[in-house]
TORKOL-770809 format. One record per residue (C-alpha): residue in one letter; y, x, z. Coordinates in steps of 0.5 Angstrom, whole numbers, padded with zeros to 4 digits, always signed. Layout:
N
AYXZ;...
This chain:
434
M+0255+0315+0197;H+0256+0308+0194;P+0262+0307+0189;R+0268+0303+0193;L+0268+0296+0192;I+0274+0294+0188;V+0277+0286+0188;A+0279+0286+0181;D+0273+0287+0179;L+0270+0281+0182;Q+0270+0274+0179;E+0276+0271+0182;H+0276+0263+0183;P+0281+0260+0178;L+0284+0256+0184;R+0284+0262+0189;Q+0292+0265+0187;R+0294+0257+0187;L+0291+0255+0193;N+0294+0261+0197;N+0301+0260+0194;E+0300+0253+0196;F+0299+0255+0204;H+0307+0259+0203;A+0310+0253+0198;R+0315+0251+0204;P+0318+0256+0207;S+0324+0254+0212;T+0331+0256+0210;P+0334+0261+0215;L+0340+0258+0217;A+0346+0261+0221;G+0353+0258+0223;A+0356+0252+0221;Y+0352+0248+0216;L+0352+0241+0213;V+0345+0239+0210;S+0345+0233+0205;H+0337+0231+0204;L+0336+0226+0198;V+0329+0223+0196;F+0328+0219+0190;K+0321+0215+0190;H+0319+0216+0183;K+0313+0214+0178;P+0308+0220+0176;S+0311+0218+0168;E+0318+0221+0171;I+0316+0228+0173;E+0317+0231+0166;A+0324+0227+0166;E+0326+0230+0173;R+0324+0237+0171;A+0329+0236+0165;N+0335+0234+0169;L+0334+0240+0174;E+0334+0245+0168;K+0341+0241+0167;I+0343+0242+0174;C+0341+0250+0174;Q+0345+0251+0167;S+0351+0248+0170;Q+0352+0252+0176;I+0353+0260+0176;C+0346+0261+0179;L+0345+0267+0184;S+0338+0267+0185;V+0333+0262+0182;D+0325+0261+0185;S+0321+0256+0181;S+0314+0254+0181;D+0311+0247+0179;A+0313+0243+0185;H+0318+0247+0188;L+0325+0250+0186;T+0330+0254+0190;L+0337+0255+0187;E+0342+0259+0190;T+0350+0258+0188;A+0356+0261+0191;V+0358+0254+0193;F+0351+0251+0195;R+0343+0252+0196;L+0339+0247+0193;R+0331+0246+0195;W+0327+0242+0191;E+0320+0239+0193;L+0315+0235+0188;H+0311+0230+0193;T+0306+0225+0190;E+0310+0219+0190;F+0317+0222+0191;S+0321+0229+0190;S+0326+0231+0195;Y+0333+0235+0194;T+0336+0238+0200;F+0343+0241+0199;Y+0345+0247+0204;R+0353+0248+0204;K+0356+0253+0210;L+0362+0250+0213;D+0368+0254+0216;P+0368+0255+0224;A+0371+0249+0227;S+0373+0245+0221;T+0372+0238+0220;L+0368+0233+0216;S+0370+0227+0213;P+0365+0221+0212;D+0364+0222+0205;D+0363+0229+0205;T+0357+0232+0203;A+0354+0238+0201;F+0353+0237+0194;D+0360+0236+0193;A+0360+0241+0187;L+0356+0238+0183;R+0357+0234+0178;P+0356+0226+0179;E+0352+0225+0173;L+0347+0230+0174;L+0345+0226+0181;H+0346+0219+0177;T+0341+0221+0172;I+0335+0224+0177;P+0329+0219+0175;G+0327+0215+0180;K+0330+0210+0186;L+0333+0213+0192;I+0330+0211+0199;V+0332+0217+0203;A+0339+0219+0204;C+0342+0224+0210;H+0346+0229+0213;V+0344+0234+0218;E+0351+0237+0221;L+0349+0244+0224;R+0354+0247+0229;P+0354+0252+0234;T+0355+0250+0241;S+0361+0255+0242;E+0364+0250+0236;I+0362+0243+0239;S+0360+0242+0247;P+0354+0238+0248;N+0358+0235+0254;S+0364+0233+0249;I+0358+0229+0245;L+0355+0226+0252;A+0362+0224+0254;G+0363+0220+0248;V+0357+0216+0248;A+0360+0208+0250;P+0355+0204+0254;N+0355+0198+0250;G+0356+0203+0243;R+0351+0204+0238;T+0344+0206+0241;L+0344+0214+0241;G+0338+0218+0241;G+0338+0226+0243;A+0334+0231+0245;Q+0334+0239+0247;I+0329+0242+0242;A+0325+0248+0242;D+0325+0249+0250;K+0332+0248+0250;A+0335+0252+0245;A+0338+0247+0241;W+0341+0239+0241;V+0339+0234+0237;F+0344+0227+0236;T+0342+0221+0232;D+0342+0214+0232;F+0338+0213+0225;K+0343+0208+0222;L+0346+0209+0216;D+0353+0211+0215;N+0357+0211+0209;G+0349+0211+0206;F+0347+0216+0210;S+0343+0217+0216;R+0346+0223+0220;F+0344+0228+0225;L+0348+0233+0229;V+0345+0239+0231;L+0348+0244+0236;N+0345+0251+0236;D+0345+0254+0243;S+0340+0260+0242;L+0335+0259+0236;S+0334+0265+0231;Q+0335+0264+0223;R+0328+0262+0222;Q+0328+0257+0227;T+0334+0253+0226;G+0332+0252+0219;A+0325+0250+0221;A+0328+0245+0226;V+0333+0242+0221;Q+0326+0242+0216;R+0323+0238+0221;L+0329+0233+0222;V+0330+0232+0215;D+0322+0231+0215;I+0322+0226+0220;E+0327+0221+0216;T+0323+0222+0210;Y+0316+0221+0212;R+0319+0215+0217;M+0323+0211+0211;M+0316+0212+0207;A+0312+0210+0212;L+0316+0204+0213;L+0314+0202+0206;G+0308+0199+0208;L+0312+0193+0212;P+0314+0189+0207;V+0307+0189+0204;A+0304+0187+0210;K+0309+0181+0211;E+0308+0179+0205;V+0300+0179+0205;A+0300+0176+0212;G+0302+0169+0209;W+0297+0170+0203;L+0292+0172+0209;Y+0293+0166+0213;R+0292+0161+0208;C+0286+0165+0205;E+0283+0164+0213;Q+0285+0157+0212;Q+0281+0156+0205;L+0275+0161+0208;A+0274+0155+0214;G+0275+0150+0209;L+0269+0152+0205;M+0265+0154+0211;T+0265+0146+0213;R+0264+0144+0206;I+0257+0149+0207;G+0255+0145+0212;Q+0257+0138+0209;A+0253+0140+0203;Q+0247+0135+0201;N+0245+0137+0195;P+0244+0144+0190;E+0250+0142+0186;D+0255+0142+0192;E+0253+0148+0194;R+0253+0152+0187;S+0261+0149+0188;V+0262+0152+0194;L+0259+0158+0192;A+0263+0159+0186;S+0270+0157+0190;L+0267+0163+0195;T+0267+0167+0189;Q+0273+0166+0187;L+0276+0167+0193;A+0273+0174+0194;A+0275+0176+0188;E+0283+0175+0190;V+0281+0178+0196;E+0279+0184+0194;N+0284+0184+0189;S+0289+0184+0195;L+0285+0190+0198;A+0286+0194+0192;R+0294+0193+0191;A+0295+0194+0199;T+0289+0199+0201;F+0294+0205+0198;R+0300+0203+0201;F+0297+0202+0209;G+0293+0208+0208;A+0300+0212+0206;S+0304+0209+0211;A+0299+0211+0216;A+0298+0219+0214;Y+0306+0219+0213;H+0307+0216+0220;G+0302+0222+0223;L+0306+0226+0220;V+0313+0224+0224;N+0309+0224+0230;Q+0307+0231+0228;R+0314+0234+0226;I+0317+0231+0232;E+0311+0235+0236;E+0313+0241+0234;L+0321+0239+0236;R+0318+0240+0243;E+0323+0235+0246;T+0326+0236+0253;R+0330+0229+0255;I+0337+0228+0256;P+0339+0224+0262;G+0341+0217+0259;L+0339+0218+0252;P+0332+0216+0249;T+0328+0222+0245;L+0327+0222+0238;E+0319+0220+0240;E+0322+0214+0244;F+0326+0212+0238;M+0320+0212+0234;Q+0315+0209+0239;R+0320+0203+0239;R+0322+0202+0232;L+0317+0205+0228;L+0310+0205+0232;P+0311+0197+0232;A+0311+0197+0224;M+0305+0201+0224;K+0301+0197+0228;T+0303+0191+0224;C+0300+0195+0218;E+0295+0197+0221;A+0293+0190+0224;I+0294+0186+0217;S+0289+0192+0214;R+0284+0191+0219;R+0285+0183+0217;Q+0284+0184+0211;E+0277+0188+0211;E+0275+0183+0217;L+0276+0177+0211;S+0273+0181+0206;A+0267+0182+0210;R+0266+0175+0213;I+0267+0172+0205;A+0261+0177+0204;R+0257+0174+0210;N+0258+0167+0208;S+0257+0168+0201;Q+0250+0171+0202;L+0249+0166+0207;L+0250+0160+0201;R+0246+0165+0197;T+0240+0165+0201;R+0240+0157+0201;V+0242+0157+0194;D+0235+0161+0193;I+0231+0157+0198;E+0232+0151+0194;L+0231+0154+0188;E+0224+0157+0191;R+0222+0150+0193;Q+0224+0148+0186;N+0219+0153+0183;Q+0214+0151+0188;E+0214+0144+0186;L+0214+0146+0179;L+0208+0151+0180;S+0204+0145+0183;Q+0206+0140+0178;M+0203+0146+0173;N+0197+0147+0177;R+0196+0139+0177;R+0197+0139+0170;A+0192+0145+0169;K+0186+0142+0173;L+0187+0136+0169;Q+0186+0140+0163;L+0181+0143+0165;R+0177+0137+0166;L+0179+0134+0159;Q+0176+0141+0157;E+0170+0140+0160;T+0169+0133+0157;V+0171+0136+0150;E+0166+0141+0151;G+0161+0135+0153;L+0162+0132+0147;S+0162+0139+0143;V+0155+0139+0145;V+0153+0133+0143;V+0157+0134+0136;L+0153+0141+0135;T+0146+0138+0137;Y+0148+0132+0132;Y+0149+0138+0126;G+0144+0143+0129;S+0138+0137+0129;Q+0140+0135+0122;L+0139+0141+0120;V+0133+0141+0122;H+0131+0135+0119;Y+0132+0137+0112;L+0129+0143+0113;A+0123+0139+0115;K+0124+0135+0109;G+0123+0141+0105;T+0116+0143+0108;K+0114+0136+0109;T+0109+0137+0102;L+0107+0144+0104;H+0104+0142+0111;H+0104+0135+0111;L+0109+0134+0117;D+0112+0129+0120;S+0120+0131+0119;D+0123+0125+0124;L+0118+0128+0130;I+0120+0135+0128;T+0127+0132+0129;A+0126+0129+0135;S+0123+0135+0138;A+0128+0140+0137;I+0133+0135+0139;P+0132+0138+0146;V+0132+0144+0144;I+0138+0144+0141;A+0141+0141+0145;G+0139+0146+0151;F+0141+0152+0147;V+0148+0149+0145;A+0150+0148+0153;W+0147+0154+0155;G+0152+0158+0150;T+0158+0154+0152;R+0157+0155+0159;R+0156+0162+0159;M+0162+0163+0154;R+0166+0160+0159;K+0164+0164+0165;K+0165+0170+0161;L+0172+0168+0159;Q+0173+0166+0166;K+0170+0173+0168;E+0175+0177+0163;E+0181+0172+0166;G+0179+0174+0173;
């Protein structure tokens, strides 16, 4: 029989445990009865994370903790007065406080779930507050949904709401700030503890991701005015391209186009992350709303309708500005390529003219060289005949020959030999060059 396989004996991937824990990193907090949930979100920088963890340690030390569950990006602190849930995200960190309420108790506008915490511990949280909301959880036996609907004034604040989780609970909100907090009222009819905690978690997620998504809107408005100026500048440069009369004008326009392209790419680098993050957060908002499984309450807009009416236009603006940026970058690239093509064609024409001039000079040099070669034949013939003349004079006493006659007879032979040798050498050089 083969020995049984033991998983511990296998080589494990170093991220296996971490990735599996990440899958279970955000369990919902079971809730039963009446609760006040206060949710704070601070947008931080990566350099502030260590300071935030140090501040969390101070919070833990300031309370008598019943239980603590901690990891790199998550902490759950249970005390006799409240429960704290801390989560670390890429751009922000969230603090969710849960405080159990006495049945039928009345909350004042200033009540929070973290009233038992020393204020200085909140003041020293790194980052800037971006989200603050309250979720008041009550059973329908304490507060009737009809009493809420009866108190809605026709000309008052726009209230949104819906029945959620297949009509097992009611949610009401207006997404407006009251004493610095946005507020949700959840009336639980038949939700289980886990379902209640999940519903509350989805509501604070909607508020968190809604605000994080809206961070792209000011960037879009800022970029929109700058984009208009860039588009007008590009149109002017295109007119200058059509009016260019010489290579100097084209090079000037190309330099302006290059500078404009650098500005657009810089803007893309700064805004692309923000627009991409806004689109991702908007997708999470829609996902959380879908998970609520809303049922319309007659006369009230649902949370989905609220987002469609208020958040969706902002996201469409960010999407349109992002698309305009990319289109402007592509147009500048196309026009730059067109202008570079014109400049290259002009350079090729100038190079062709230069080559033609060099060809004419080469032909002229060849003719001069041939003339020089003719003179060289004459000169070499002259020197060769002189050598023959001296040799003939030297043998005159022996053979009684006429040296002048010998010299005259040798001149054609010498000239022919020199001409033949010169021509042969030129042909050999031409052959090697070819």
